N, C-alpha and C positions, 0 to 999 in steps of 0.2 A: 229760150225765147220765154218772156214773162208775157203767160193772159190773162193777165190782169189790162193790158194794154188794150185792150180792145175795147176798155169801157168810154175809154178817150175818144173813140170813132162813132164807138154806136151806144147811144144813151142806153141805162139800164131799161128803165124803164117804158123803151123801144127793144130792145136785147133778148129780155128777159120771158115778154109774151109770144117773143114771137119763138124761139125756143122750145119752150113748154106746146105752145099753140102748133109746133110740127112733129114734135116726140108723140104729141097725144093723134096728129091726124096719119100717123104712120103704125102707130097703133092701132087705130082701127082699119086701115087700108089691111094689114095682117090677118085683124081678126075676121074681114069680109073674106078676103081668097082663102079662107081654111075654112069658114064655111063654106062658100061658092063652090070649091076645088077639092073636097072628100065629103066621103061618105060614113067618115070614122065621126070626126066633129062634131057635126049637128047630135047624132049615135046618142056620143057621148052625156051634151045637153042635156041628152030628154034623159036617161040613164041606162044607156039601152047596154053600157060595160053591164051594170049590175044582173040583166037581164040574164045575161049569155052569161056571166057569172056561177046565178044560181042552176042557173039548168047547168052548166058543165059539172058543178058539183051536185047534185043529185042523179046525176048520170056513177057517182065514182060509187057512188055509197051503196 
C-alpha cells in the first residue's frame, strides 16, 4: 500500500495538525496518569531519588 495517497483524501493543512495534536494530547495524558497514579514519579521530579541515593551511600562508608 502507498501511504502517500492519504493526502488525496485529507488535506495536509488539516491532517498534520490533527496528527501532531493527537500525539501531544496522548503524551500529556500519559504524564498525568504517571503523576496521579504513582508515588515515585512526583518524588523523582522533586529530586527524591538523589536524596535516597545520598542516604544510601552514607551508610556504606
